[in-house]
C-alpha positions in Angstrom: -1.5 -41.5 -17.5 -3.6 -39.8 -20.3 -1.7 -36.9 -21.6 -4.1 -34.2 -21.3 -4.0 -31.0 -24.0 -1.9 -27.5 -22.6 -5.1 -25.1 -22.3 -4.2 -21.3 -22.3 -4.3 -19.5 -19.3 -3.2 -22.5 -17.0 0.8 -23.1 -16.3 2.6 -25.2 -19.0 3.7 -28.5 -18.1 7.5 -29.0 -17.8 9.5 -31.0 -20.4 8.7 -34.8 -19.6 5.5 -34.5 -17.1 2.2 -35.0 -18.8 -0.4 -32.5 -17.8 -2.5 -33.7 -14.8 0.6 -35.2 -13.3 -0.5 -35.5 -9.4 2.0 -33.3 -6.7 1.9 -34.3 -3.5 1.2 -31.5 -0.5 4.8 -30.1 0.5 6.4 -31.9 -2.7 7.5 -29.9 -5.5 7.2 -30.8 -9.4 9.7 -30.5 -12.5 7.9 -26.9 -13.1 8.4 -25.9 -9.5 11.9 -26.9 -9.4 12.8 -25.3 -12.5 11.3 -21.8 -11.2 13.3 -22.4 -7.9 16.6 -23.3 -9.8 16.0 -20.3 -12.0 15.7 -18.1 -8.6 18.9 -19.3 -7.7 20.5 -18.7 -11.0 19.5 -15.1 -10.3 22.3 -15.2 -7.8 24.9 -15.1 -10.0 23.7 -12.2 -12.2 22.8 -10.2 -9.0 24.5 -11.5 -5.8 22.0 -10.6 -3.0 25.0 -8.4 -1.1 24.6 -5.9 -4.0 21.3 -5.0 -2.6 23.0 -3.1 -0.1 24.5 -0.7 -2.5 23.5 2.6 -3.0 24.4 6.2 -4.0 22.6 9.2 -4.7 23.2 9.6 -8.7 24.4 12.7 -9.9 21.5 14.9 -10.9 19.2 13.7 -8.4 16.6 16.1 -7.6 17.0 17.7 -4.5 14.3 18.0 -1.9 12.4 21.2 -2.5 12.5 20.0 -6.4 11.1 17.0 -5.9 8.5 18.2 -3.4 7.5 20.8 -6.0 7.2 18.3 -8.9 5.0 16.0 -6.8 2.9 19.2 -6.3 2.4 20.1 -9.7 -1.4 19.3 -10.4 -2.6 19.6 -6.9 -4.8 22.3 -5.8 -2.4 24.9 -5.1 -4.6 26.0 -1.9 -3.9 22.9 -0.4 -0.3 22.5 -1.3 0.8 24.3 2.2 -0.7 21.8 4.1 1.0 18.8 2.1 4.3 20.5 2.9 3.5 21.1 6.3 2.2 17.5 6.9 6.1 16.4 5.1 8.0 18.8 7.2 6.9 17.0 10.3 9.7 14.5 10.6 12.1 12.7 8.1 9.6 9.6 8.3 6.9 12.1 7.0 9.0 12.9 4.6 9.6 9.6 3.2 5.8 9.2 3.4 5.3 11.7 0.7 8.6 11.1 -1.1 7.3 7.8 -3.3 8.4 9.3 -6.3 11.8 10.7 -5.2 12.8 6.9 -4.0 11.4 5.7 -7.3 14.1 7.9 -9.0 16.6 6.4 -5.9 15.6 2.7 -6.5 16.1 3.1 -10.1 19.9 3.2 -9.8 19.7 -0.1 -7.3 20.2 -4.0 -8.0 17.1 -5.6 -9.3 16.7 -9.2 -10.2 14.0 -8.4 -13.0 11.2 -10.5 -11.4 7.9 -8.2 -11.3 5.6 -8.4 -9.0 2.2 -6.3 -8.2 3.8 -3.7 -6.3 2.0 -1.6 -3.4 4.5 1.5 -4.6 4.3 2.6 -1.2 4.9 0.0 1.0 6.2 1.9 4.1 5.4 0.5 7.7 2.3 3.3 7.8 0.5 1.8 4.9 -0.2 -1.5 6.6 -3.5 -1.6 8.7 -6.9 -2.8 9.7 -10.0 -3.2 8.1 -13.6 -4.7 8.2 -14.4 -7.6 5.9 -17.9 -8.4 4.6 -18.8 -9.8 7.7 -17.8 -7.1 10.3 -14.7 -9.1 11.3 -11.5 -7.1 11.2 -8.2 -8.2 9.2 -4.6 -6.6 8.9 -2.7 -6.3 5.5 -1.1 -3.8 3.4 -3.9 -1.0 2.7 -2.8 1.8 0.5 -2.8 1.3 -3.3 -2.3 5.1 -4.8 0.9 4.2 -6.3 0.4 0.2 -7.1 2.0 -1.0 -10.4 3.8 -3.9 -11.6 7.4 -3.6 -11.0 10.8 -5.1 -8.7 9.5 -6.9 -5.9 13.1 -5.5 -3.9 11.4 -1.9 -4.4 8.7 -2.8 -1.8 11.0 -4.4 0.4 13.7 -1.5 0.1 11.1 1.1 0.9 9.4 -1.5 3.9 12.7 -1.3 5.6 14.0 2.1 5.1 10.5 3.3 6.4 11.2 1.1 9.6 14.6 2.5 10.5 13.1 6.1 10.2 10.1 5.2 12.4 12.3 3.9 15.0 14.4 6.9 15.0 11.7 9.0 15.2 10.4 6.4 18.4 13.7 6.8 20.0 14.8 3.8 19.3 18.6 3.2 19.2 20.4 2.3 16.1 20.9 -1.5 16.3 17.3 -1.3 17.3 16.4 0.1 14.0 18.5 -1.7 12.2 17.3 -5.0 13.3 13.9 -4.2 12.5 14.7 -3.5 9.0 16.6 -7.0 8.6 14.0 -8.8 10.2 11.6 -7.2 7.9 13.5 -8.8 5.5 13.8 -12.2 6.8 10.3 -12.5 7.4 9.9 -11.5 3.7 12.3 -14.2 2.9 11.1 -17.1 5.2 7.3 -16.3 4.2 8.1 -16.5 0.6 9.9 -20.0 1.1 7.1 -20.8 3.4 4.4 -20.1 0.1 6.7 -21.8 -2.2 6.4 -25.1 -0.2 2.7 -25.3 0.0 -0.6 -26.3 -2.4 -1.0 -23.2 -4.6 -4.9 -22.7 -3.3 -3.7 -22.7 0.2 -0.8 -20.0 -0.6 -2.9 -18.0 -2.2 -5.1 -17.3 1.4 -2.2 -18.2 3.6 -1.0 -16.2 6.7 -4.7 -16.0 8.0 -5.0 -13.2 10.6 -5.1 -15.4 13.5 -1.6 -17.2 12.5 0.0 -13.9 11.6 1.6 -13.0 15.0 2.9 -16.1 15.6 4.4 -16.7 12.5 5.9 -13.3 12.3 6.9 -14.3 16.4 5.3 -11.0 16.9 4.0 -11.5 20.2 5.1 -8.1 22.3 3.1 -6.7 19.7 -0.2 -8.5 20.4 -1.6 -5.6 23.1 -0.7 -2.7 20.2 -2.9 -4.8 17.6 -5.4 -6.0 20.4 -5.9 -1.8 21.3 -6.0 -1.0 17.9 -8.7 -3.6 16.6 -11.0 -2.3 19.2 -10.4 1.2 18.1 -11.1 0.1 14.3 -14.3 -1.7 15.3 -16.0 2.0 16.7 -14.5 3.0 13.3 -17.8 3.1 11.4 -19.3 5.4 8.7 -22.7 5.4 11.4 -20.1 7.0 14.2 -18.3 9.7 11.6 -21.7 10.8 9.8 -22.8 11.1 13.8 -19.7 13.6 14.4 -19.6 15.2 10.8 -23.7 15.6 10.0 -26.2 17.4 10.9 -30.0 18.0 10.0 -30.6 19.8 7.2 -34.4 20.5 7.9 -35.7 18.7 5.3 -36.0 15.5 6.9 -32.5 14.6 6.1 -28.6 15.0 7.0 -25.7 17.4 5.8 -22.0 17.3 6.0 -21.0 20.1 8.5 -17.6 22.5 7.6 -14.6 21.6 9.5 -12.1 23.7 7.6 -9.9 22.8 6.1 -10.4 19.1 6.5 -14.0 19.2 5.5 -15.8 21.3 3.7 -18.9 21.6 1.8 -18.9 22.3 -2.3 -20.7 24.0 -4.3 -24.3 22.7 -5.4 -23.0 21.5 -8.8 -19.3 20.2 -7.6 -21.4 18.2 -5.5 -24.1 16.9 -8.3 -21.3 15.9 -10.9 -19.7 13.7 -7.9 -23.1 12.2 -7.1 -23.7 11.6 -10.6 -20.7 9.8 -11.0 -22.0 7.0 -8.6 -24.0 5.8 -11.4 -20.9 4.5 -13.6 -19.1 3.5 -10.4 -22.2 1.1 -10.0 -20.8 -0.4 -13.3 -17.4 -1.5 -11.8 -18.8 -3.5 -8.8 -20.0 -7.1 -9.3 -23.7 -7.1 -10.0 -24.9 -9.0 -6.9 -23.9 -6.2 -5.0 -26.5 -3.6 -6.8 -29.4 -4.9 -4.8 -27.5 -3.7 -2.0 -26.5 0.2 -3.1 -30.4 0.4 -4.6 -31.3 0.8 -1.1 -29.4 3.2 -0.4 -30.6 7.3 -1.5 -27.7 9.8 -1.9 -28.0 12.5 0.9 -24.7 15.2 0.8 -21.4 15.5 -0.7 -18.4 16.9 1.0 -14.5 17.4 0.2 -12.1 16.0 2.7 -8.6 15.8 2.9 -7.1 12.7 3.5 -3.4 11.2 4.2 -0.1 12.8 3.7 1.2 12.2 -0.3 -2.8 12.6 -1.1 -3.4 16.1 0.2 -3.8 18.4 -2.6 -5.8 15.7 -4.7 -9.5 15.8 -4.9 -11.2 13.9 -2.7 -15.0 13.3 -1.5 -17.2 12.0 1.2 -20.5 10.7 0.1 -23.1 10.6 2.7 -26.1 7.6 2.1 -29.0 6.6 3.8 -30.8 3.5 3.9 -34.6 2.8 4.5 -34.1 3.3 8.3 -31.8 6.5 7.9 -28.8 4.3 8.8 -25.6 5.9 6.8 -23.3 4.5 4.7 -20.1 6.7 3.8 -18.2 6.3 0.3 -15.2 8.3 -0.2 -14.5 9.5 -3.8 -10.6 9.5 -4.5 -8.6 11.4 -7.4 -6.1 8.9 -9.0 -3.7 9.8 -10.6 -0.6 8.0 -12.7 1.8 6.2 -10.1 4.7 8.5 -9.5 7.2 5.5 -9.8 6.1 4.5 -13.7 8.5 6.8 -15.1 11.2 4.7 -13.0 9.7 1.4 -13.4 9.8 1.5 -17.1 13.4 2.9 -17.4 14.1 0.0 -15.3 12.3 -2.5 -18.3 9.3 -3.2 -16.8 7.0 -1.8 -19.3 3.4 -1.3 -17.9 0.2 -1.4 -20.7 -1.6 1.5 -20.5 -3.5 1.9 -17.4 -6.4 3.4 -19.0 -8.2 4.6 -16.3 -6.0 5.2 -13.3 -9.0 4.3 -10.8 -9.2 1.2 -12.1 -5.3 0.6 -11.8 -5.5 1.3 -8.4 -8.8 -0.7 -7.3 -7.2 -3.7 -9.6 -3.8 -3.5 -7.9 -5.3 -3.5 -4.5 -7.7 -6.5 -5.2 -4.9 -8.4 -6.7 -2.4 -7.6 -3.4 -5.1 -8.3 -0.7 -6.5 -11.7 0.5 -9.7 -9.9 1.7 -10.5 -6.4 -0.2 -13.4 -3.8 0.3 -16.5 -5.5 -1.2 -17.2 -1.7 -2.6 -14.0 -1.1 -4.1 -14.9 0.5 -7.5 -14.0 3.5 -10.0 -15.4 6.1 -11.6 -14.8 9.7 -13.6 -15.8 13.2 -12.3 -15.5 15.8 -14.6 -12.8 14.0 -17.1 -10.7 13.1 -14.1 -10.3 9.6 -13.2 -11.2 8.5 -9.4 -11.7 5.6 -7.4 -14.2 4.4 -5.0 -14.5 2.8 -1.5 -16.3 2.6 1.8 -15.2 5.3 4.5 -14.4 4.5 7.6 -14.6 0.4 7.2 -13.6 -0.2 10.4 -10.1 0.8 9.8 -7.3 1.1 12.4 -3.3 1.6 12.2 -0.5 1.4 14.3 1.7 4.2 14.2 5.2 2.6 13.8 7.1 5.9 14.7 5.0 5.3 18.5 5.8 1.8 19.1 8.1 0.8 21.8 11.7 -0.6 20.7 10.7 -4.1 21.5 7.3 -3.6 19.5 9.5 -2.2 16.4 11.0 -5.6 15.5 8.0 -7.5 15.6 5.9 -4.6 13.7 9.0 -5.1 11.3 8.7 -8.9 10.9 4.8 -8.9 10.8 4.4 -6.2 7.7 7.9 -8.5 5.9 5.3 -11.4 6.0 2.1 -9.4 4.6 4.6 -8.0 1.8 5.8 -11.3 0.9 2.1 -13.3 0.8 1.0 -9.9 -1.4 3.7 -10.2 -3.9 3.0 -13.7 -4.1 -0.4 -13.3 -5.7 1.4 -12.1 -8.6 5.1 -13.4 -8.6 6.2 -17.1 -8.5 6.9 -17.7 -4.9 9.3 -20.4 -6.0 11.3 -18.0 -8.1 11.7 -15.0 -5.6 12.6 -17.8 -2.6 15.3 -19.4 -4.9 16.6 -16.1 -5.1 16.2 -15.1 -1.3 18.0 -18.4 -0.4 18.2 -19.8 3.5 21.0 -17.6 4.5 20.6 -14.1 6.0 22.7 -12.4 3.0 19.8 -10.6 1.7 18.4 -9.8 4.9 21.8 -8.2 5.8 22.2 -6.2 2.6 18.4 -5.2 2.9 19.0 -3.3 6.3 22.6 -2.0 5.4 20.5 -0.3 2.1 17.8 1.1 4.5 20.4 2.6 7.4 21.9 4.8 4.5 18.7 5.4 2.7 17.2 6.5 6.3 20.2 8.9 6.2 19.5 10.6 3.0 15.7 11.1 4.3 17.1 13.1 7.3 18.9 14.9 5.0 16.2 15.5 2.7 13.9 16.6 5.4 16.1 19.1 7.0 16.8 20.6 3.1 12.9 21.1 3.0 13.3 22.2 6.8 15.1 25.1 6.0 13.2 26.1 2.7 10.4 26.3 4.9 12.3 28.4 7.9 13.0 30.7 5.2 10.0 30.7 3.3 11.2 29.8 0.2 8.5 26.9 0.6 4.9 27.9 2.2 4.2 25.3 4.8 0.8 25.0 7.4 2.1 22.7 10.0 -0.6 21.0 12.5 -3.5 20.2 10.1 
């Protein structure tokens, strides 16, 4: 066989294996065997049982201190709403505490294998959305904290969130622990499956029609069908119909619905609108004629999420030649709350340059299908991400699932997380470490239960601070 030269940007052949060596489907070449062997060797340095271990570090920030630190730089008038959402339940507290969990994960076992992380892979950050053809897909769908870091961190956050969501739903402890264990098991099984597949097939694996069967999540099917039907109706047109009115000049404008939706001063609206010019430069060139058919109608401020409350977030109303609406979200992007802790664990990230760009590229690197209008821009010196608003989005509330569905949901989300990580990390390496047995699954489940207990204690501390008036909270918003 001709020995072809090594080309930078492609995999380097294993020793003794010429470039261009054919490998049959299902077989692993020398380079693949080396990666799998290296993964197995990591078990000696970091035994899988070690992932069960976690204790609060000396000097760990208290719940109130961590919330106050995370609120720094947010719009002060909205901070009580954020606290009110976090104090609703321990699961809600976890959702708003990515930075605190980053601090805690810094002291846990890691193999040193990196992946592009969601950074906030709790159970409510998986959802349905529309692709370019209007088909509904399901995947991770929130990437404000995305960064390169230890793959274990996303798995542990997912597992702990399932325990808390299950407790909130009234499930017993065995059910909650099983959901966490099986989420880790689905992650492990899926990574092993991807490691055995040809690279091009693994890249786009676990299509939606196969996901339920792959994760053995059949009890969840009815819930997914209901959420999917609702998601198909959740469009820009429907949002615009409910949230706008005629402006008297032949166009439409947003209607105040404080505190969630409010009009903004003309100067602020003009700055947001002007930022869409640079945003166009972050999109694929073939999409520019599409957006050129829309005119900008109005801009409003809109509160979203739990962790994002207090950040600047706008909705922009666009109309095409028929008056049909398209709504874009322009959302402030801050550095990942996990960044300082990932760096202390040895994962040094190159400077983001633009935090909106970090979020968008991280999302695209983890999803099989992303919003075609994802991009980024800058408004008055602050970085923002831009995306479609109400793009047929739907979500499963894990805290409202029946006990029999919680375990199915854990397996489904664990499988999705593995596929997302496999875009940036070698599945052979992680699969080699995870192995065939359930040792890692049990360890992750033990961690999840212990960490859920800690989150309940932290939530109680925050709730007490709210009751005494030490921390202001606005509930029900």
